[in-house]
C-alpha positions in Angstrom: -86.4 -10.7 1.9 -88.2 -8.0 4.0 -88.6 -10.4 6.9 -84.9 -11.2 6.8 -83.9 -7.6 7.1 -86.4 -7.1 9.9 -84.9 -10.0 11.9 -81.3 -8.7 11.3 -82.3 -5.2 12.6 -83.9 -6.8 15.7 -80.7 -8.8 16.4 -78.5 -5.7 16.0 -80.7 -3.7 18.2 -80.6 -6.4 20.9 -76.8 -6.5 20.7 -76.5 -2.7 21.0 -78.8 -2.7 24.0 -76.8 -5.5 25.7 -73.5 -3.6 25.0 -74.9 -0.4 26.6 -76.2 -2.4 29.5 -72.9 -4.1 30.2 -70.9 -0.8 29.9 -73.2 0.8 32.4 -73.4 -2.1 34.9 -70.0 -3.7 34.7 -66.9 -1.7 35.8 -64.0 -1.3 33.3 -61.7 -3.5 35.2 -64.2 -6.4 35.2 -64.8 -5.9 31.4 -61.0 -6.0 30.7 -60.6 -9.1 32.8 -63.4 -10.8 31.0 -62.0 -9.9 27.7 -58.5 -11.3 28.6 -60.1 -14.5 29.8 -62.1 -14.9 26.6 -59.0 -14.2 24.5 -56.9 -16.8 26.5 -59.7 -19.4 26.2 -59.9 -18.9 22.4 -56.1 -18.9 22.1 -55.9 -22.5 23.4 -57.5 -23.6 20.2 -55.3 -21.4 18.0 -52.1 -22.9 16.6 -50.1 -19.7 15.9 -48.4 -17.1 18.1 -47.5 -13.6 17.0 -44.5 -11.3 17.9 -44.5 -7.6 17.1 -41.2 -5.8 16.4 -41.8 -2.0 16.5 -39.7 0.7 15.1 -38.6 3.4 17.6 -37.1 6.9 17.1 -34.7 8.7 19.2 -31.7 7.4 21.2 -33.1 3.9 22.0 -33.4 2.7 18.5 -34.7 -0.9 18.0 -31.8 -2.6 16.2 -33.9 -5.7 15.7 -36.4 -3.8 13.5 -33.6 -2.4 11.3 -32.1 -5.9 11.1 -35.4 -7.5 10.0 -35.9 -4.8 7.4 -32.4 -5.4 5.9 -32.8 -9.2 6.0 -36.2 -9.2 4.3 -35.0 -6.7 1.7 -32.4 -9.3 0.5 -35.1 -11.5 -1.0 -38.3 -9.6 -0.8 -38.0 -8.1 -4.3 -38.5 -11.5 -6.0 -41.7 -12.4 -4.2 -43.7 -9.2 -3.7 -45.4 -6.9 -6.2 -45.9 -3.8 -4.1 -42.7 -2.5 -2.5 -41.2 0.7 -1.1 -37.7 1.7 -2.1 -35.1 3.5 0.1 -31.4 4.2 0.1 -29.5 5.2 3.3 -26.5 7.4 3.6 -23.1 5.9 2.7 -24.9 2.9 1.1 -24.3 1.7 -2.5 -27.5 -0.2 -3.0 -31.2 0.2 -2.9 -33.2 -1.3 -0.1 -36.6 -2.9 -0.8 -39.1 -2.5 2.0 -42.5 -4.2 2.4 -45.5 -1.9 1.9 -48.3 -1.6 4.5 -50.1 -4.9 5.2 -47.8 -6.9 2.8 -46.9 -10.4 3.9 -43.9 -12.5 3.0 -43.1 -16.1 3.9 -39.7 -17.4 5.1 -38.2 -20.8 6.1 -35.6 -21.3 8.8 -34.3 -24.7 9.8 -37.2 -26.4 8.1 -39.8 -24.3 9.9 -42.1 -22.0 7.9 -42.8 -18.5 9.3 -44.5 -15.4 8.0 -43.6 -11.7 8.2 -46.2 -8.8 7.9 -45.4 -5.1 7.7 -47.8 -2.7 9.4 -47.9 1.1 9.2 -50.4 2.7 11.5 -51.2 6.4 11.5 -52.8 8.7 14.1 -51.8 6.7 17.2 -52.1 8.1 20.6 -48.3 8.2 20.9 -47.1 8.7 17.4 -43.4 8.7 16.4 -41.5 11.7 15.3 -42.7 11.1 11.7 -46.3 10.7 12.7 -46.7 7.0 12.2 -45.9 3.7 13.8 -44.1 1.0 11.8 -43.8 -2.6 12.9 -43.1 -6.1 11.7 -45.3 -9.0 12.9 -43.7 -12.5 13.0 -46.1 -15.5 12.9 -44.8 -18.8 14.2 -46.5 -22.0 15.1 -46.6 -22.5 18.8 -45.0 -25.9 18.6 -41.9 -24.3 16.9 -41.6 -21.2 19.0 -39.2 -22.5 21.6 -37.1 -24.4 19.1 -36.2 -21.7 16.6 -37.2 -18.2 17.9 -33.9 -17.2 19.5 -31.7 -18.8 16.9 -33.8 -17.3 14.1 -33.5 -13.8 15.4 -29.7 -14.3 16.0 -29.4 -15.5 12.4 -31.3 -12.3 11.2 -28.9 -10.0 13.1 -25.9 -11.7 11.6 -27.2 -11.6 8.1 -28.1 -7.9 8.5 -24.6 -7.1 9.7 -23.2 -8.8 6.6 -25.5 -6.8 4.4 -24.5 -3.5 6.0 -20.9 -4.4 5.5 -21.4 -5.3 1.9 -23.6 -2.3 1.0 -21.9 0.6 2.8 -19.2 2.7 1.4 -15.8 1.6 2.5 -13.5 4.2 4.0 -9.7 4.8 4.1 -8.4 6.4 7.3 -5.1 8.1 8.0 -3.8 9.4 11.2 -3.2 13.1 11.7 -2.7 15.2 14.9 -3.5 12.2 17.1 -6.7 11.2 15.4 -8.1 9.7 12.2 -9.2 11.4 9.0 -11.2 9.5 6.5 -11.9 9.5 2.7 -13.9 7.1 0.6 -12.0 4.0 -0.4 -12.6 3.2 -4.1 -9.6 1.1 -5.0 -10.6 -1.3 -7.8 -8.0 -4.0 -7.0 -9.4 -7.5 -6.5 -7.9 -11.0 -6.3 -9.0 -11.6 -9.8 -6.9 -8.8 -11.2 -3.9 -9.3 -8.8 -0.8 -10.5 -10.6 0.2 -13.4 -8.4 0.4 -17.2 -8.6 -3.2 -18.5 -8.6 -2.5 -21.2 -6.0 -1.0 -18.7 -3.6 -4.0 -16.4 -4.0 -6.4 -19.3 -3.3 -4.5 -20.0 -0.1 -4.7 -16.4 1.0 -8.4 -16.2 0.2 -9.1 -19.4 2.1 -7.3 -18.1 5.1 -9.3 -14.8 5.0 -12.6 -16.8 4.7 -11.6 -18.9 7.8 -10.8 -15.7 9.6 -14.2 -14.1 8.9 -16.1 -17.2 10.0 -13.8 -17.8 13.0 -15.7 -16.0 15.8 -16.6 -19.2 17.6 -13.2 -20.7 17.0 -11.3 -17.7 18.5 -13.7 -17.6 21.5 -13.2 -21.3 22.1 -9.4 -21.1 21.9 -9.2 -18.0 24.1 -7.5 -15.9 21.3 -8.1 -12.4 20.3 -10.0 -12.2 17.0 -7.3 -10.7 14.9 -4.8 -11.8 12.2 -1.4 -10.6 11.2 0.1 -10.5 7.6 3.6 -9.5 6.6 4.0 -8.6 2.9 7.6 -8.3 1.9 9.5 -8.2 -1.4 11.0 -5.8 -3.9 9.3 -2.5 -4.6 6.6 -2.8 -7.4 5.6 -6.3 -6.7 2.0 -5.5 -5.7 2.0 -5.1 -1.9 -0.4 -2.2 -1.8 -2.6 -3.8 -4.4 -2.7 -6.9 -2.2 -4.0 -4.8 0.7 -6.7 -3.2 -1.5 -7.7 -6.7 -2.8 -8.0 -8.0 0.8 -10.2 -5.0 1.8 -12.5 -5.4 -1.2 -12.7 -9.2 -0.6 -13.6 -8.8 3.1 -15.5 -5.6 2.9 -13.4 -4.0 5.6 -12.2 -0.4 6.1 -8.5 0.4 6.0 -6.6 2.3 8.6 -3.3 3.5 7.1 -1.0 4.2 10.1 1.9 6.6 9.5 4.3 5.9 12.3 6.3 9.0 11.7 3.3 11.0 12.8 2.9 9.1 16.1 4.6 11.0 18.9 4.5 8.4 21.7 3.4 4.9 22.7 0.3 6.3 24.5 -0.8 8.1 21.3 -0.3 4.8 19.4 -2.6 3.1 21.9 -5.1 5.9 21.6 -5.2 5.4 17.8 -5.7 1.7 18.2 -8.7 2.1 20.5 -10.3 4.5 18.0 -10.3 1.9 15.2 -13.5 0.0 14.4 -14.1 -3.7 14.1 -14.0 -5.3 10.6 -11.0 -3.3 9.6 -7.5 -3.6 8.3 -4.7 -1.7 10.1 -1.8 -1.1 7.7 1.8 0.0 8.4 3.6 0.3 5.0 7.4 0.2 4.7 7.8 -0.5 8.4 11.6 -1.1 7.9 12.1 2.6 7.1 9.2 4.3 8.9 11.0 4.6 12.3 14.1 3.0 13.7 12.7 -0.4 14.9 15.5 -2.7 13.8 16.7 -3.4 17.3 14.7 -3.4 20.5 17.7 -2.1 22.5 18.5 0.8 20.2 14.8 1.9 20.1 14.5 1.8 23.9 17.8 3.7 24.4 16.7 6.3 21.9 13.5 7.1 23.8 14.8 9.4 26.6 17.2 11.3 24.2 14.4 11.8 21.7 12.0 12.9 24.4 14.5 15.5 25.7 15.7 17.0 22.4 13.0 16.0 19.9 13.5 14.7 16.4 15.1 16.6 13.5 11.7 17.3 12.1 10.3 18.6 15.4 7.8 15.8 15.8 9.2 14.6 19.1 8.7 11.0 18.0 9.3 8.7 21.0 7.6 5.5 19.7 9.5 2.3 20.6 9.6 -1.2 19.4 8.1 -2.3 22.7 5.1 0.0 22.1 4.6 -1.4 18.6 4.7 -4.9 19.9 2.1 -4.2 22.5 0.1 -2.5 19.8 -0.1 -5.6 17.7 -0.1 -8.4 20.3 -0.5 -6.9 23.8 -3.5 -6.4 26.0 -4.5 -3.2 24.0 -4.8 -5.2 20.8 -7.9 -7.0 22.2 -9.9 -3.8 22.6 -11.7 -4.6 19.2 -12.5 -7.7 17.3 -12.3 -9.0 13.7 -9.3 -6.9 12.7 -6.3 -7.6 10.5 -2.8 -6.1 10.9 -0.8 -5.8 7.7 2.8 -4.8 7.6 4.8 -4.3 4.4 8.6 -4.2 4.1 11.1 -4.2 1.3 13.8 -5.6 3.5 12.6 -8.2 5.9 16.1 -8.8 7.4 16.1 -5.4 8.9 13.1 -6.2 11.1 13.4 -7.4 14.7 12.6 -11.1 15.1 10.1 -10.3 17.9 8.0 -8.4 15.4 7.9 -11.4 13.0 6.9 -14.2 15.3 3.5 -15.9 15.1 0.8 -14.1 17.0 2.0 -10.8 15.6 2.7 -11.6 12.0 1.0 -15.0 11.5 1.5 -15.3 7.8 4.5 -14.1 5.8 3.8 -13.5 2.1 6.7 -13.0 -0.2 5.7 -10.7 -3.1 8.1 -12.0 -5.8 9.1 -10.9 -9.2 6.6 -11.6 -11.9 6.2 -15.2 -12.8 4.6 -16.7 -15.9 1.2 -17.4 -14.2 1.2 -13.8 -13.0 2.2 -12.6 -16.4 -0.9 -14.3 -17.9 -3.1 -12.4 -15.5 -1.5 -9.1 -16.6 -2.0 -10.0 -20.3 -5.7 -10.8 -19.6 -6.1 -7.5 -17.6 -4.5 -5.1 -20.0 -4.8 -6.8 -23.4 -7.7 -9.3 -22.8 -5.4 -12.0 -24.0 -5.8 -15.7 -23.1 -3.3 -18.5 -23.6 -5.0 -19.5 -26.9 -4.5 -15.9 -28.2 -0.7 -16.1 -27.9 1.3 -17.9 -30.5 3.2 -21.0 -29.5 6.6 -19.3 -30.2 5.6 -16.1 -28.3 4.3 -18.1 -25.3 7.4 -20.2 -25.2 9.6 -17.1 -25.3 7.7 -15.4 -22.5 7.8 -18.6 -20.4 11.6 -18.9 -20.8 12.6 -15.3 -20.2 10.2 -14.2 -17.5 12.0 -16.0 -14.7 15.4 -14.8 -15.7 14.3 -11.2 -16.3 13.3 -10.6 -12.7 10.9 -7.8 -13.6 8.2 -6.6 -11.2 4.5 -6.6 -12.2 4.6 -2.8 -12.1 7.4 -2.7 -14.7 5.5 -5.1 -17.0 2.3 -3.3 -16.5 3.9 -0.1 -17.7 5.0 -1.8 -21.0 1.5 -3.1 -21.6 -0.3 0.1 -20.7 1.6 2.3 -23.2 1.0 -0.2 -26.0 -2.5 -1.3 -25.1 -4.0 0.0 -28.3 -1.8 -2.3 -30.4 -1.9 -5.7 -28.7 0.6 -7.4 -31.1 3.1 -4.5 -30.5 2.6 -4.7 -26.8 3.5 -8.4 -26.7 6.5 -8.1 -29.0 7.9 -5.2 -27.1 7.4 -7.0 -23.8 9.2 -10.0 -25.1 12.1 -7.8 -26.2 12.3 -6.0 -22.9 12.2 -9.3 -21.0 15.1 -10.7 -23.1 17.2 -7.5 -22.6 16.6 -7.5 -18.9 17.5 -11.3 -18.7 20.7 -10.7 -20.6 21.6 -7.8 -18.3 20.9 -9.8 -15.2 23.1 -12.6 -16.4 25.9 -10.2 -17.2 25.6 -8.5 -13.8 25.6 -11.9 -12.1 28.8 -12.8 -13.8 30.5 -9.5 -12.9 29.3 -10.0 -9.3 30.9 -13.4 -9.1 34.1 -12.1 -10.5 34.2 -9.3 -8.0 33.6 -11.6 -5.2 36.5 -13.8 -6.3 38.8 -10.7 -6.4 37.7 -9.4 -3.1 36.1 -6.3 -4.6 32.6 -7.0 -3.1 33.9 -6.6 0.5 35.6 -3.3 -0.3 32.5 -1.9 -2.1 30.4 -3.0 0.8 32.6 -1.2 3.3 32.5 2.0 1.1 28.7 1.8 0.9 28.5 1.3 4.7 30.7 4.3 5.3 28.6 6.5 3.0 25.4 5.5 4.9 27.0 6.5 8.2 26.9 3.0 9.6 30.6 2.3 9.6 32.0 1.1 12.9 35.6 1.6 14.0 37.9 -1.4 14.4 38.3 -2.9 17.8 40.7 -1.3 20.3 43.5 -3.9 19.9 43.5 -3.5 16.1 43.7 0.3 16.5 46.7 0.1 18.8 48.5 -2.3 16.4 47.9 0.2 13.5 49.3 3.1 15.6 52.4 1.2 16.5 53.0 0.2 12.9 52.7 3.8 11.7 55.1 4.9 14.5 57.7 2.3 13.4 57.6 3.5 9.8 58.3 7.1 10.7 61.1 6.1 13.2 
């Protein structure tokens, strides 16, 4: 044993002497060149290559580092025992981060890779927090050219999806030419939305195709946007539908109040300040501003600009400006955006606003049907089909279509009696029958009035009260004057 230690000491002394001799004889440049040559020679026999992704502070942040951290956090918690936890601002979930020198494997397109997280302290150029963080990717040399670029693109896309899912969604509203935001926490989803299930599935499929349609829209030369028109009687769930779409997609909502927009240029400015992955909503567009006819809107522009509106807002927005907002060149300034218009009276809207390309899908929000009623009973009373008696279910099925009640009206009946489920169902059935009888009675009276010519007279009176009455033609006016003159003569 003593001889072995003596030999080892001799070898170490010889190596130290050679190192000192080389440093004193060989210049630094030659030593570095020799080291690179030796490393390259050994690398020819090594089957892996390594890529380092470093975290940087300041303005030029390395987005790839953040993307890798988010991507690995999506599955790292199940395979590692030593993790660091973090939660960023405006995020609703905890992020799992690899600790120092921890490794994790991954598979992409059938190729196995390995990630390693390194945290180095006391470097010559430390970051603002006094340490250097990096991820090291290990890939086989034979697989580098085949998957490296596509793998990194995949990581960036997955990280964007995770950010969109975890961050807090926002609701924006326009004020004084800009946007103000508040947290959006509406609980509506497609599961709780009172609508025919088949129609909901069609809408959800269309939204999924839109989210995954980036390549399709680029290939066809179309702007990555989609237009939905929700129309129907008040209380049929148009606002709840918008909230369900936002929660399903994970998008922010921009609620545009047209009465606060003073000009077409301000409308364009608001559009350019919206973000991608958002839903731009204009509710009750039929009564927001006068957009029923293009000509009337255009003729009203100079007069409004000169005298201002009654409320002093000097609103000069026109139908042409709104059309360019939804489908003009300015609508292409962002991507992955959805336009949603709502209206209680679709016949009042200009046809140019309803065509495909602006409003691609028209969704009629109808009165409550029996499939929608079953969803409401499940939401408020936790009732399924088997919980209802055969007589009660048959009565609801027969009267719901004739009652023509909105989901909002039915929900109110269920809410106030939710503590007594049997009472809630019986009172709902009674209300539905009363509404159905009233509708049938009103329908019979309406038919009788139409036969007696009362409907036209009432319609003219209502038109005059609204200030929309137009005078008879010139020839009819002269005939009336001559008839009155003959009577007095």
